[in-house]
N, C-alpha and C positions, 0 to 999 in steps of 0.2 A: 305464641311466645309473649310473655310479658316483657316490660322494658328492663327488668332487672338483669344485670350482668351482660346486657347487650352492648357490644363495643361501639355501635353506631351512635348510641345516645351519649356516650362519653366523648366521642369525637366532635359532636355538635357543640357541646358545652366548651370544649377546648378551643374550637374555632370561633366561638362567640367573643372570646377575649382578644382576638386578633383582628386588626383592621388595616386596610390600605392606608398608607401615609397621606396621600392626597385627599382622600375622603375624610380622614381624621382631622386634618388641618382645616378643612371646610366646615365640618361639624363643630369644631372648637372655636370657630369664628376668628381664626388667625388671619385668614385671607377671605376676600369677598366672594370668590367663585372657585369651583373645583378646577377650572381651567387655569386660573392663576396659581392655585396650589401645585398643580402638575408642572407648571412653568418654573415655579420657585425651586422645586426639587430637581428638575432637569438642568437648571442653571447652576447647580451645585451649592446652593445657599442653605441647605439643610443637612444636618448631621444627626445620626441616631447613635447614641452611646459612643460619641467621638469619631465614628466612622462616617466618611462622606457617602452620601446616598446619591445615586444617579437616576434611579427609576422611581416614578411615582407609585408603582405597584408594591414597593417595599412595605412589609408589614410592621406594624408597631403593636406592642403589648403593654399592659400595665407595668409600671416601674421603669420603662425606657426613658432616657433623658434625651430631649431634642434640643439642638442648638440651631437657631434660625436667625438669619440676617435679613431684616426687612428695612428697606430705606436707610441703610447704614447703621441701624441699631441692632445690637445682638440681644436676642431673647433666649433664655435657657428655661425650658419647661420640662416638668416630669409628668408623664402620661399616667393618669389615674384610672382610666378605663376607656373602652371604645364608645363611640357615639351611636345612638340609635336613629337620630334625626338631627337636622339643623334647626334647633329650637331657639328660644330667646337667649340673650347674652347671659342671664343668670344661670340658665341650664348649661350653657357652653362652658362657663367657668368651672363647673364641677368635673369636667373631663381632664383638667390639668392643674398642676401646682406651679406657680411662678417661682423659679429659683434665682433669677437674676434680679438685682435691685431695680426699683422703678427709675426711669429716666426722667430727670428734672432739670430745669434751667437753674444755673447758679445766679445768685443775686448780683446785680451790677455794682461793682466797686469803683470808686473814683480812682483814676490813675494818678501816679505821683507827678506826672507832667501837667496835671490840671485838665487833661482831656477827659471828657465823659463818654461813656459808651453810648452809641446812638440808641435813642429810645429809652434812656434811663430816667427821663423826666426832668423836672426842675431841680436845681441844687437845693439841699437843705440849708438852714441858716448857718450851721457849722461849716459846711462845704463852701458856702458863699464867702464867709470870713477868710477861709484858707485861700480861696482864689484871689480875694482882694489883697491879702498879705503877699501872695506870690507876685502879683502884678505890680504892687507898689515898690518892690525891691529892684525892679529893673531900671 
């Protein structure tokens, strides 16, 4: 028999687009080890298409949306394809599309009370004048 019309050939291509969730998280470099990926899923910190996942063996396909809570930060990822290996970060970023906005720190703003945020650095000239005016009024 040739490969044409053979159902087993079609099943292999369909299975190639499906991958275990813990393995995909590791290939995509979301976590450092497959054990940590399995623990993340078991702890209930991963959702696939808004449904909570309890087993690391859950399969993911292209176009699935993953919601992951890592160290208190929520990441929303769209699966673009399965991974073949755990390659360099540039290769791993091709496995998903980031849907959540990047997490950044807000710039330190002086408080109305004159208190500065810890680690905000020295006051600017304008801030210094405002502090002087505030302390002279007392």
